[in-house]
N, C-alpha and C positions, 0 to 999 in steps of 0.2 A: 621438798614437800611444799603442796600448793595449799593455800588458805582458801578455803572457801567461804565467802561471806553470804548470808542469808537475809531474808526480808521477813518481819515480824509483823503479822496482821493481826490486831485485835479488833473483833467483832461484836464480843460480848457486851453488852452495855453495862454489866455490874462489876466490870474488871477494873481494879485501879493498879497502875504500874509504879514501882518503886525501885530505887537503885539500893542494894546491899552489897557493900564492897564494889567488887567489879563484876557484879551479876545483876541483871533485869530481873525483877521478880514481879510476877502477876497473881494479883490476889482478888479473891471473891469472898466477900463476907468475912475478911481477916485470915481467911483460909488460903495458903500458898496453893496456886494450881500449876504454876510454870516458873521453872528457873533456868535462865539461861545467861553464859557469860557475855558479858557486854562486848568483846573483843570478836566474837564470832558473828555479831549482827551489823550489817551493811545500813539497814533503813527500818524505821519502825512506823507504821501505819496505825493510828489509834482512831477507831470508830466509837469508843465508849464515852458515855456521858461523864464519867468520873475523872477520865484523864490520867495524868501522872504526875509524881511528886516533882516539887523544885529541883530536887538534887539530879533526878534523871535527865530534866531538860537541860539544867548545868552542865551535864555530862555530854549529852548531845550537841550542845552549841559548842562545847571545847572541840570536840570531833570533828565537826564540819569548819571550825576555824583552822585547826590543825592541817586539815586537807587543803584548803583555801591557800594558805601560807605556803605548804610544799608545792602546789602548783605554780604558785605566783614566782617562785624560785626558779623553777625549771621552764618558766614560758620565755620563748626567744625574744631577744631584744628588739624592741620597736612593736611588740605585741599590744594589742588593745588591752590586755589584762595586766599589764604591768602599771 
């Protein structure tokens, strides 16, 4: 089974993104507009004035650091990346 990763673009200025368990939740005026599993999202681009919760930013940072460490372990010896 192939895992397809997607990009989430948030262009509505009134959307606030939060993390609910393992789901990214987009809310407008405290009403849930969208709920997606975090594991299915590769990138998030937010053009919203409200932004996102600290929990979601921390989860995104952990995801990026895990990918960086995984790549660092597999980089060839003598690589500039090590």
